[in-house]
Phi, psi and omega in degrees: 000134185251116178258125179256142177272111180260013184292338180275353181271146178271110180259008180289147180245142176284132181272105177254012186291340181276356185236142170277173179294332182266026176065033178249127178299159184298336182284359175090354181263129179289154178284154176288134175266138180245113180258138175248007176230152181303138180208155172257354182290124183256349185289130178065028174274131173253131182260104178065311182243149179300329181287339178266078191249120179268121184234349185212167176301323179295314179294331175294312182297315179298317179296317180297318177296320177297319179295317177303315181294318180299313183289321175297324176298326176298318178294325176295318177299315179301318180293320178298320178294319178299318179295319177300315180297320179294315178297319181296318179299319178295318180295319180294320177299326181279348181284144178290153176275151176281130180278170181298331179278000177096349179264183178278146174294141178286340182285337184268151177293144181269343184264129179260004180057234186286351180275342186305306180290335183283314186261339187226136179270332181212185183299327181294336182272002183274049176225163187298319182295316178296318179296320180294321179295316179296317179297322180295321178297313180297317179295327177295319177296314179298322177297318177297317178298315180299317180290323175301314179300315181296320180290327176294321176296321178299318178296323176298313180298326184280016168290347182063020179265126183302320180296316181291321178298319178295318179298321177298315180294319178295318178299319178296315179295316179296317178299319178293319178300316184279325190237350188255028184297337183256012183235162177288151178284345177279136183272150177252001177255151186285324188259345178204000000 
C-alpha cells in the first residue's frame, strides 16, 4: 500500500457561490460599475453612494432630476451665504466701537436692534470687534459647509458619466439663473 503525503497540496476551494456567471451577486443586485474614463453607459452606475444605484432608464431620469436639484441647491446656498455676509457686515458697521477705557463710545449708537441677541450675550458683547469675531466663526462654519457641498458635487461629476455631467451643468446654470442674479458668472472656487 502506497501512502502519499498530500499536506503540501492546496485543497482550498474558491468560493464562487455568492456570484452568478454574469457577475451578479446572489441577492439579485448588480454591482456598481466604477468608470475612470468618460462613458454614456448608465447601467449599474452608483452615484457617490452604493445605495444611489442607477439600474434602469427610469432610475437614470430620476437621478438626473435629483442631480439638477442638488446642484441648483448649491447655488441657493451660495446666495444665502452672500446675503448673510451682507447683513452681517451692516450689523457690524452699526455696532459701537469699544473705547480705550473698555466701555462703549458715546458717539456710537448703543442699540444694535435685531443683532443684539444674535451677536452679544450681554453689554460687554455690544461692540464691533466682538460682533466681527462671532460673525467670522459663523462664516467659517458656512464656508466649510459650502466647500463640503461643492466637493460632493465634484464627486457626482467624477462618475465620468456624460448624462450625469450634463445634469450637473444644467443644475449649475439653473441655480445661477434662479439664485445668482447679484453675482458674476465667473466662479471663484476651484471645484465648482
